[in-house]
ZATOR-477698 format. One record per residue (C-alpha): residue in three letters; z, y, x. Coordinates in steps of 0.25 Angstrom, whole numbers, padded with zeros to 4 digits, always signed. Layout:
REM ZATOR-477698
ALAZYX/...
END
This chain:
REM ZATOR-477698
MET+0387+0501+0436/GLN+0380+0514+0430/LYS+0370+0510+0420/THR+0364+0515+0407/THR+0361+0501+0401/VAL+0371+0497+0390/TYR+0374+0483+0385/SER+0374+0481+0370/PRO+0372+0467+0363/LYS+0360+0466+0355/GLU+0352+0455+0348/TRP+0338+0460+0352/ASP+0333+0466+0365/ASN+0322+0476+0362/ILE+0316+0476+0376/SER+0313+0461+0378/LYS+0312+0459+0362/ILE+0322+0447+0364/PRO+0333+0443+0354/LEU+0344+0441+0365/ILE+0350+0429+0358/HIS+0337+0422+0361/MET+0338+0426+0376/THR+0353+0422+0376/TYR+0349+0408+0371/VAL+0339+0406+0382/MET+0349+0410+0392/GLN+0359+0400+0388/LEU+0349+0389+0387/LEU+0343+0391+0401/LEU+0357+0395+0407/PRO+0368+0388+0400/ARG+0381+0395+0402/ARG+0388+0381+0404/HIS+0380+0379+0416/ILE+0382+0393+0423/GLY+0397+0394+0418/ARG+0409+0398+0427/GLU+0414+0383+0427/ARG+0402+0379+0436/LEU+0404+0389+0447/GLN+0414+0380+0455/ALA+0405+0368+0454/ASP+0393+0377+0459/LYS+0402+0383+0470/GLU+0405+0369+0475/LYS+0390+0365+0475/VAL+0388+0377+0483/LEU+0398+0373+0493/ALA+0394+0359+0494/GLY+0379+0363+0497/CYS+0383+0372+0509/SER+0379+0367+0523/PRO+0388+0375+0532/GLU+0386+0366+0544/LYS+0372+0369+0544/LEU+0375+0384+0544/GLY+0384+0382+0556/ILE+0395+0388+0548/GLN+0409+0388+0555/HIS+0422+0385+0549/SER+0425+0399+0548/LEU+0415+0402+0538/LYS+0419+0400+0523/ILE+0408+0396+0513/VAL+0409+0404+0501/PRO+0398+0401+0490/VAL+0393+0414+0483/GLY+0382+0419+0475/SER+0375+0415+0463/LYS+0377+0400+0464/SER+0392+0400+0466/GLU+0393+0411+0456/GLY+0385+0404+0445/TYR+0374+0415+0445/GLY+0363+0406+0451/ILE+0351+0403+0443/PRO+0352+0387+0442/ASP+0343+0379+0451/ALA+0330+0374+0444/VAL+0319+0364+0445/ARG+0305+0370+0446/LEU+0297+0364+0436/THR+0284+0365+0443/GLY+0279+0357+0455/ASP+0289+0348+0461/HIS+0300+0352+0452/HIS+0308+0358+0464/VAL+0322+0363+0463/GLU+0323+0378+0463/PHE+0335+0385+0468/LEU+0336+0398+0460/SER+0349+0403+0467/ASP+0353+0401+0481/ILE+0367+0397+0485/ASP+0375+0408+0492/VAL+0386+0405+0502/MET+0394+0415+0510/LEU+0399+0410+0524/VAL+0412+0418+0526/LYS+0416+0421+0540/GLU+0431+0421+0538/GLU+0434+0424+0552/PHE+0431+0439+0548/GLN+0440+0444+0537/ALA+0435+0458+0534/GLY+0444+0469+0528/ALA+0438+0477+0517/SER+0441+0490+0524/GLU+0445+0494+0538/PHE+0460+0494+0536/LYS+0470+0485+0529/GLU+0480+0490+0518/ASP+0491+0490+0529/GLY+0482+0500+0537/THR+0478+0490+0548/GLN+0464+0488+0552/HIS+0456+0476+0548/SER+0449+0469+0560/VAL+0437+0466+0551/PHE+0433+0475+0540/ILE+0422+0480+0531/GLU+0416+0494+0534/THR+0408+0500+0523/ASN+0407+0514+0525/GLN+0394+0514+0533/THR+0386+0504+0524/HIS+0379+0504+0511/PRO+0388+0501+0499/GLY+0391+0486+0498/TYR+0389+0484+0513/GLY+0398+0485+0526/ARG+0401+0482+0540/VAL+0411+0472+0545/ARG+0418+0479+0556/LEU+0428+0472+0566/ILE+0439+0481+0573/ALA+0441+0473+0586/PRO+0431+0461+0587/LYS+0436+0450+0596/VAL+0423+0447+0602/LYS+0415+0460+0603/ASP+0403+0454+0609/SER+0400+0444+0598/PRO+0386+0445+0592/LEU+0393+0446+0578/ILE+0400+0459+0582/PHE+0392+0472+0582/ARG+0397+0484+0589/ASP+0394+0498+0584/ASP+0395+0505+0597/GLU+0394+0519+0590/ALA+0406+0517+0581/ASN+0413+0507+0590/LYS+0414+0497+0579/TYR+0412+0482+0578/TYR+0405+0475+0566/ILE+0401+0461+0563/SER+0386+0460+0563/SER+0381+0454+0550/TYR+0367+0452+0557/MET+0373+0444+0568/LEU+0382+0436+0559/MET+0370+0431+0551/LYS+0362+0428+0563/GLU+0374+0420+0569/GLN+0375+0412+0556/TYR+0361+0409+0555/ASN+0360+0404+0570/GLN+0371+0394+0567/VAL+0362+0387+0557/LYS+0360+0373+0562/ASP+0345+0369+0563/ASP+0344+0354+0559/PRO+0330+0349+0556/ASP+0335+0338+0547/ASP+0342+0349+0538/ILE+0337+0350+0524/PHE+0340+0365+0524/ASN+0332+0377+0528/TYR+0340+0388+0534/LEU+0335+0402+0532/ARG+0341+0416+0535/GLN+0339+0425+0523/GLY+0346+0439+0525/PRO+0361+0436+0527/ALA+0360+0422+0522/ILE+0357+0408+0528/SER+0349+0401+0518/THR+0348+0386+0517/GLU+0338+0379+0508/ASP+0333+0364+0506/SER+0321+0362+0516/HIS+0315+0353+0506/GLN+0311+0358+0492/LEU+0320+0352+0482/THR+0312+0345+0470/LEU+0319+0340+0458/GLN+0316+0326+0462/ARG+0323+0328+0475/ALA+0335+0335+0468/LYS+0337+0323+0459/GLY+0339+0314+0471/GLY+0348+0323+0480/LYS+0356+0335+0483/ILE+0350+0349+0479/TYR+0352+0358+0491/HIS+0352+0373+0486/PRO+0348+0384+0495/TYR+0360+0392+0501/ASP+0362+0406+0507/TYR+0373+0407+0517/VAL+0379+0421+0520/ILE+0389+0425+0531/ALA+0400+0433+0525/ILE+0413+0440+0531/PRO+0425+0440+0521/CYS+0431+0453+0517/GLU+0446+0451+0513/ALA+0447+0463+0503/TRP+0439+0469+0492/PRO+0431+0480+0499/ASP+0435+0495+0496/VAL+0420+0498+0492/ALA+0421+0488+0480/VAL+0435+0493+0475/GLU+0427+0500+0463/TRP+0424+0486+0458/THR+0438+0483+0456/GLN+0441+0496+0448/ARG+0428+0495+0440/LYS+0431+0498+0425/ARG+0428+0485+0417/HIS+0428+0485+0402/ASN+0423+0471+0398/GLY+0435+0462+0404/TRP+0425+0454+0412/LEU+0433+0455+0425/THR+0448+0454+0424/PRO+0458+0461+0434/ASP+0461+0447+0440/ILE+0447+0444+0443/ILE+0445+0457+0450/LYS+0457+0456+0458/GLU+0453+0442+0463/ILE+0439+0447+0466/VAL+0445+0458+0474/SER+0454+0448+0482/CYS+0441+0441+0486/GLY+0436+0453+0495/CYS+0422+0452+0499/HIS+0412+0447+0510/MET+0403+0454+0519/VAL+0389+0447+0521/PRO+0379+0451+0532/VAL+0369+0459+0524/ALA+0366+0473+0527/HIS+0360+0484+0517/ARG+0346+0486+0518/HIS+0347+0500+0523/SER+0359+0497+0532/ASN+0359+0505+0546/ARG+0367+0493+0552/PRO+0362+0480+0545/GLU+0367+0472+0557/ILE+0382+0475+0554/GLU+0381+0477+0539/TRP+0387+0467+0528/ARG+0386+0467+0513/LEU+0399+0466+0505/SER+0398+0453+0497/PHE+0406+0451+0485/ALA+0401+0437+0483/LYS+0416+0432+0482/ALA+0419+0442+0471/GLU+0406+0438+0464/GLU+0409+0424+0465/LEU+0423+0426+0459/LEU+0417+0435+0448/ALA+0407+0423+0445/ARG+0418+0413+0444/LYS+0429+0421+0436/ALA+0422+0431+0428/VAL+0407+0429+0426/THR+0405+0421+0413/SER+0394+0411+0410/GLY+0387+0421+0401/GLN+0387+0431+0412/ARG+0382+0421+0422/GLN+0371+0416+0413/CYS+0366+0431+0412/LEU+0365+0433+0427/ILE+0358+0420+0429/TYR+0348+0423+0418/VAL+0345+0437+0425/LYS+0343+0430+0438/MET+0333+0421+0432/LEU+0325+0433+0427/ARG+0326+0439+0441/LEU+0321+0426+0447/GLN+0309+0424+0437/LEU+0305+0438+0438/ASN+0305+0437+0454/MET+0314+0449+0456/LYS+0317+0447+0470/LYS+0320+0462+0473/LEU+0332+0462+0464/SER+0342+0452+0470/SER+0350+0442+0461/TYR+0363+0449+0467/CYS+0358+0462+0460/LEU+0358+0455+0447/LYS+0372+0449+0450/ASN+0378+0463+0452/VAL+0371+0469+0439/PHE+0377+0456+0432/LEU+0391+0459+0437/HIS+0390+0473+0433/CYS+0386+0469+0419/CYS+0398+0459+0419/ASP+0407+0470+0421/GLU+0401+0478+0410/LEU+0396+0469+0398/PRO+0406+0463+0388/THR+0409+0449+0393/THR+0405+0443+0380/ALA+0391+0449+0381/TRP+0387+0439+0392/ASP+0390+0427+0382/ASN+0386+0433+0369/ASP+0374+0441+0374/PRO+0369+0436+0387/ALA+0354+0440+0385/GLY+0359+0454+0382/CYS+0367+0454+0395/VAL+0355+0449+0403/ILE+0347+0461+0397/TYR+0358+0470+0400/MET+0358+0466+0415/ILE+0343+0468+0416/ASP+0344+0482+0410/ILE+0355+0485+0421/LEU+0346+0479+0432/ILE+0335+0488+0427/GLU+0344+0500+0427/CYS+0349+0497+0441/ILE+0334+0496+0446/ASP+0331+0510+0439/ARG+0343+0516+0446/ARG+0340+0509+0459/HIS+0355+0505+0459/LEU+0361+0492+0457/PRO+0376+0493+0460/GLY+0383+0481+0466/TYR+0394+0475+0457/PHE+0405+0476+0467/LEU+0400+0488+0474/PRO+0392+0497+0464/LYS+0389+0507+0476/ASN+0380+0496+0482/ASN+0366+0497+0476/LEU+0361+0483+0477/ILE+0346+0488+0476/ASP+0346+0500+0485/GLN+0338+0492+0495/LEU+0326+0491+0485/GLU+0313+0498+0487/ASN+0306+0506+0476/GLN+0296+0495+0473/ASP+0307+0485+0472/PHE+0314+0493+0461/ASP+0300+0494+0454/GLU+0298+0479+0455/ILE+0312+0475+0450/LYS+0312+0485+0439/SER+0299+0479+0434/SER+0305+0465+0434/LEU+0317+0469+0427/GLU+0309+0476+0416/THR+0301+0463+0415/MET+0315+0455+0414/ARG+0320+0465+0404/ASN+0308+0465+0395/ASP+0309+0450+0394/PRO+0321+0443+0399/LEU+0318+0430+0393/SER+0304+0426+0397/PRO+0306+0426+0412/ILE+0317+0415+0410/ILE+0308+0407+0402/ASP+0297+0408+0413/PHE+0308+0405+0423/SER+0311+0392+0416/ASP+0297+0387+0415/PHE+0297+0383+0429/ARG+0312+0379+0431/VAL+0322+0370+0425/PHE+0337+0373+0429/ILE+0344+0362+0436/LEU+0357+0363+0428/SER+0366+0351+0424/THR+0360+0340+0417/GLU+0363+0345+0403/ASP+0360+0360+0406/CYS+0345+0358+0409/ILE+0338+0358+0396/SER+0325+0351+0402/TYR+0318+0348+0414/LYS+0305+0345+0406/THR+0304+0355+0395/SER+0302+0369+0398/PHE+0313+0379+0395/ARG+0302+0388+0388/ASP+0298+0376+0379/ILE+0313+0374+0375/VAL+0316+0389+0372/GLN+0302+0392+0365/PRO+0309+0393+0351/ILE+0317+0405+0357/MET+0305+0412+0363/ASN+0297+0410+0350/ASP+0309+0416+0342/ILE+0310+0428+0351/LEU+0295+0431+0349/SER+0297+0430+0334/ARG+0309+0439+0333/SER+0310+0454+0332/HIS+0322+0463+0334/LEU+0324+0464+0318/GLN+0325+0448+0317/THR+0335+0446+0328/LYS+0347+0447+0319/GLN+0341+0437+0310/SER+0339+0428+0322/ASN+0345+0414+0321/LEU+0347+0403+0331/GLY+0335+0394+0325/CYS+0327+0395+0338/PHE+0339+0392+0346/LEU+0342+0380+0338/ASP+0327+0375+0341/VAL+0329+0377+0356/GLN+0342+0369+0355/CYS+0334+0358+0348/ILE+0324+0358+0359/VAL+0334+0358+0370/ALA+0341+0346+0364/SER+0327+0339+0362/VAL+0323+0342+0376/MET+0336+0337+0383/LEU+0336+0325+0374/ASN+0322+0321+0379/GLU+0327+0322+0393/LYS+0340+0314+0390/ARG+0350+0325+0391/SER+0360+0332+0382/SER+0358+0346+0377/PHE+0372+0347+0371/TYR+0377+0358+0379/PHE+0365+0367+0376/HIS+0368+0366+0362/LEU+0383+0368+0364/ASP+0379+0381+0372/PHE+0370+0385+0360/TYR+0381+0383+0350/GLN+0392+0390+0358/ILE+0383+0402+0362/PHE+0375+0404+0349/ILE+0379+0395+0337/GLN+0393+0399+0337/LYS+0390+0413+0338/TYR+0381+0414+0326/PHE+0385+0402+0317/GLN+0397+0394+0313/THR+0391+0381+0316/PRO+0398+0369+0322/PHE+0392+0364+0335/LEU+0390+0350+0329/ASP+0380+0356+0319/LEU+0372+0362+0330/ILE+0371+0348+0337/ILE+0367+0341+0324/TYR+0357+0352+0321/ILE+0350+0350+0335/GLY+0350+0335+0333/ILE+0344+0336+0320/LYS+0333+0346+0324/LEU+0329+0336+0335/ASN+0321+0329+0324/SER+0322+0315+0331/ALA+0333+0305+0327/PHE+0332+0300+0342/LEU+0334+0313+0348/THR+0345+0317+0339/LEU+0352+0305+0341/MET+0351+0307+0356/PHE+0356+0322+0355/TYR+0368+0318+0347/GLU+0371+0307+0356/LYS+0371+0317+0368/CYS+0379+0327+0360/LEU+0390+0316+0356/LYS+0393+0314+0371/GLU+0400+0328+0370/VAL+0409+0324+0359/THR+0421+0324+0368/ASP+0420+0339+0369/PHE+0414+0341+0356/PRO+0421+0332+0346/GLU+0412+0337+0334/LEU+0400+0330+0340/GLU+0406+0317+0335/ASN+0400+0320+0322/LEU+0386+0318+0328/ARG+0389+0303+0328/GLY+0384+0302+0313/ASP+0372+0310+0316/MET+0369+0300+0327/GLY+0370+0289+0317/CYS+0360+0296+0308/MET+0350+0297+0320/CYS+0351+0282+0323/PHE+0349+0279+0308/SER+0337+0288+0308/LEU+0331+0281+0320/ALA+0334+0267+0314/ARG+0326+0271+0302/THR+0314+0276+0310/CYS+0314+0265+0321/ASP+0301+0257+0321/GLU+0308+0245+0327/GLN+0317+0237+0319/TRP+0327+0234+0330/ALA+0328+0249+0334/ALA+0330+0252+0319/THR+0341+0242+0318/MET+0347+0247+0332/ARG+0348+0261+0327/LEU+0353+0258+0313/GLY+0365+0250+0320/GLN+0367+0262+0329/ALA+0368+0271+0318/GLU+0378+0263+0310/ARG+0387+0262+0322/ILE+0386+0277+0324/PHE+0390+0280+0310/GLU+0401+0270+0310/GLU+0407+0277+0323/ALA+0405+0290+0316/VAL+0412+0286+0304/ARG+0423+0280+0312/LYS+0425+0292+0321/SER+0423+0303+0310/GLY+0429+0296+0298/VAL+0421+0293+0285/TYR+0422+0307+0281/HIS+0410+0312+0289/PRO+0395+0315+0287/SER+0392+0303+0295/THR+0397+0294+0284/ILE+0386+0298+0275/ASP+0376+0295+0286/TYR+0382+0282+0288/SER+0381+0279+0273/ASN+0367+0282+0274/LEU+0365+0271+0284/LEU+0373+0261+0277/CYS+0365+0264+0264/TYR+0352+0261+0273/THR+0358+0248+0278/GLU+0363+0245+0264/LYS+0378+0243+0267/TRP+0382+0248+0254/ASN+0397+0244+0254/GLU+0399+0252+0267/VAL+0392+0264+0261/ILE+0401+0264+0249/ASN+0414+0262+0257/LEU+0410+0273+0267/LEU+0405+0283+0256/GLU+0417+0281+0247/GLU+0427+0284+0258/PHE+0418+0296+0262/ILE+0418+0302+0248/GLU+0433+0300+0246/SER+0435+0308+0259/ASP+0426+0319+0255/GLU+0433+0320+0241/LYS+0446+0322+0249/LYS+0442+0332+0259/ARG+0432+0340+0251/MET+0424+0344+0263/VAL+0409+0348+0263/MET+0403+0338+0271/ALA+0387+0337+0272/ASN+0377+0328+0278/ILE+0363+0333+0282/TYR+0351+0325+0285/HIS+0339+0330+0292/LYS+0325+0324+0295/VAL+0329+0317+0308/GLU+0339+0309+0299/SER+0330+0307+0287/PRO+0326+0293+0291/THR+0340+0289+0288/LEU+0339+0294+0274/ASN+0335+0287+0261/GLU+0322+0293+0254/GLN+0330+0302+0245/ILE+0337+0310+0256/LYS+0326+0309+0266/LYS+0317+0316+0255/GLU+0328+0327+0256/VAL+0327+0328+0271/LEU+0312+0328+0272/TYR+0311+0339+0261/SER+0320+0349+0268/GLY+0323+0344+0282/TYR+0337+0340+0279/PHE+0346+0336+0268/GLU+0361+0340+0266/ALA+0371+0336+0256/ASN+0386+0334+0256/SER+0391+0322+0262/ARG+0398+0317+0249/ALA+0385+0319+0242/PHE+0379+0309+0252/ALA+0390+0300+0250/TYR+0389+0299+0235/TYR+0374+0297+0237/PHE+0375+0285+0246/LEU+0386+0280+0239/ILE+0378+0279+0226/LYS+0367+0272+0233/ALA+0377+0261+0238/TYR+0383+0259+0224/LEU+0369+0258+0218/LYS+0368+0246+0228/LEU+0382+0240+0226/ASP+0389+0245+0213/THR+0381+0253+0203/THR+0393+0254+0194/LYS+0399+0265+0204/VAL+0386+0273+0205/LYS+0389+0282+0192/GLN+0403+0285+0197/VAL+0398+0290+0211/LEU+0386+0297+0205/ARG+0396+0305+0196/LYS+0405+0309+0208/PHE+0392+0313+0215/LEU+0388+0322+0204/THR+0402+0328+0203/TYR+0402+0331+0218/CYS+0388+0337+0218/GLN+0393+0347+0207/SER+0404+0351+0216/ALA+0397+0351+0229/VAL+0384+0358+0225/SER+0372+0356+0235/TYR+0358+0353+0235/GLY+0360+0340+0244/ASN+0371+0335+0235/PHE+0363+0336+0222/GLU+0351+0330+0228/LEU+0359+0318+0233/LEU+0365+0317+0219/GLY+0351+0317+0213/TYR+0346+0306+0222/SER+0359+0298+0218/GLY+0355+0300+0203/VAL+0341+0295+0206/ASP+0347+0283+0213/THR+0355+0280+0201/ARG+0344+0283+0191/ASN+0352+0294+0185/TYR+0340+0304+0185/PHE+0347+0314+0176/LEU+0358+0316+0186/ALA+0348+0316+0197/GLU+0339+0326+0190/ARG+0352+0335+0188/ALA+0356+0334+0203/PHE+0342+0337+0208/SER+0341+0349+0199/LYS+0354+0354+0204/ALA+0349+0352+0219/ILE+0337+0361+0215/VAL+0346+0373+0212/LEU+0353+0371+0226/THR+0341+0372+0235/ARG+0330+0381+0238/HIS+0321+0369+0242/LYS+0320+0363+0228/SER+0307+0355+0228/LEU+0314+0341+0232/ALA+0325+0343+0222/GLU+0314+0347+0211/GLU+0307+0334+0215/ASN+0319+0326+0213/VAL+0322+0333+0199/ALA+0308+0330+0195/SER+0309+0316+0199/CYS+0322+0314+0191/LYS+0316+0321+0179/SER+0303+0311+0179/LYS+0312+0299+0180/ILE+0321+0305+0168/TRP+0309+0307+0160/TYR+0303+0294+0163/HIS+0316+0287+0159/ARG+0316+0295+0146/LYS+0302+0292+0143/LYS+0304+0278+0145/ASN+0316+0277+0136/VAL+0309+0285+0125/PHE+0297+0275+0126/LYS+0307+0264+0125/TYR+0314+0270+0113/ILE+0300+0271+0106/LEU+0298+0256+0108/ILE+0312+0253+0102/ILE+0309+0261+0090/GLY+0295+0254+0088/ASN+0301+0240+0090/ILE+0312+0244+0080/LEU+0302+0248+0070/ASP+0295+0235+0073/ASN+0308+0227+0071/ASN+0306+0222+0085/LEU+0321+0221+0089/HIS+0319+0212+0101/ASN+0310+0223+0108/VAL+0320+0234+0105/CYS+0331+0227+0112/ASP+0322+0225+0124/ILE+0318+0240+0125/LEU+0333+0244+0123/PHE+0337+0235+0134/GLN+0326+0241+0144/THR+0330+0255+0140/ILE+0345+0253+0143/GLN+0340+0247+0156/
END
């Protein structure tokens, strides 16, 4: 394809003023690649075949049913439910089927390799490129209505017009039939005679509209398309094996004449539908398919009827031949914009070459006003390739699989509003500093919306992780799931979210770690329940979950700290001591850095000391061993105060080696619990140095100093009383005051 447009990856599009990563995110959210992947093609093809009704079309056994077109190739815009009126199902792509007359096996040229003549062959020397005539050398029945005799040239041809007419006349008229049959160009179209509403679809089968087209098979690759097999390709998209297999498929002739044909009744169009289907099945990637469907949605929304979807597909295939294969996965928004630029260039040149036959100008039948109309729509599309898609989704919800549809109730616009707001707030200079914050906000909205509809959003988050997070950050998938759960800001929703995610633990074993977080959510619900029976039930549920988590993951796990927190609340002090001593022993041996983080949604589970930390900054984090010492001291204060000093000393030593704000804050609170205000004051003072947000640590220091000053003042007063009593020889009072001072 001759062109001046050059593809180059970029972060920012100067024409539309859109950061391309934002557009890529919207594309993935609306058209998940897992739904349009190559693995779904066979299942979709089987559905197409299952929906055919050949008996109604009077199809003879000699006709072979071959699914072709967008649906069978995976390029179809998904079916949708219209959100207005009666919520009817909207079929945005027809299903195309070729009815191949295998009784005719046409040769690609007049003569075979051995020099003998084909009895049926394609003649292309008198037609527009991409078209031809199907000639017969010696027809058995010369007076058949299907046979056209060219008296001037003394040649016989199969009449495309009469073949279509014959097939249409064979359609059986049945008043009880649920289908309407229409003749549209070369096709017999069928559609459900009754509008399909969502309510009706739930209770029965969905009948898609079909387009049936008669075709004659050509056993060999046509000579006029040899250039395609020899085309130079530098991106490695098509392997020699795929090219060889495509060539072996040959082509078909369908009864369509060029608009300016001088003999339309005997003219046929060369169809490479079989080759296109094989390309879709073996070469086209999910990322490439996603881009084509997106452009087709733009075409539909902008009502570009004069530019056929087949034209879009041919430009798309040219782009697949040219662009780096990785671009479609890494920069789909950039690939969409490149395709639009190519389309605009083709319209300006008034030449859009066919993919297999570049000499066939697919738009040479258009009038001047058609070009002007198409150019205007393409420029609208190019200036803003995102807003029309949002407009498109305002009135439709795609009917994908149960877990692939975000919502039937909340509009897509509302879900992606943080993206649109972020685009408006950004400039070209800010793009490189862009982070994924607004994307994370949308992920949380998706989770919340789908949970409220009792569905799982797990695979949307997996998509987001694989396409975005892994590319920019070295963050484990589990951390993303935990983050989204916490940001739901509802213990109940978070619990539901983790429960649904945990169902995928077989394929994602790391999700087993969510069990402890689920225990925290149950504990949080127990602390906030108004009904005592509900609180008791949730508390028991939390304890069972923690026990299972410790059993499956072992004691050396952050869930042990969460479990210890619950045991402290239920005053099971012996269990706290046994659990935490084993945890500390394991930590001393492994010397790993393990941490526990508590957020607002978990704050009801915490005592007032740690809750204060969470409410102050939104979360509180400390090493797991620091938490272990903290809770262990609380247990020993209840059961065996003689061991408190030893644990406190170990805690201090650990904090001096594992320096962090959270560790020293916990040490300070342990100092307060044991009334060792000198230790507490030093710990809180150290915490001040380790954080930018100093006010809470400063409050703690001030509190400790006031208590230290109070005790000093109290002791000084007692010593004055002692001296006074000594001077008065009142030894009895002296003894009482000394005893109180020691106490």
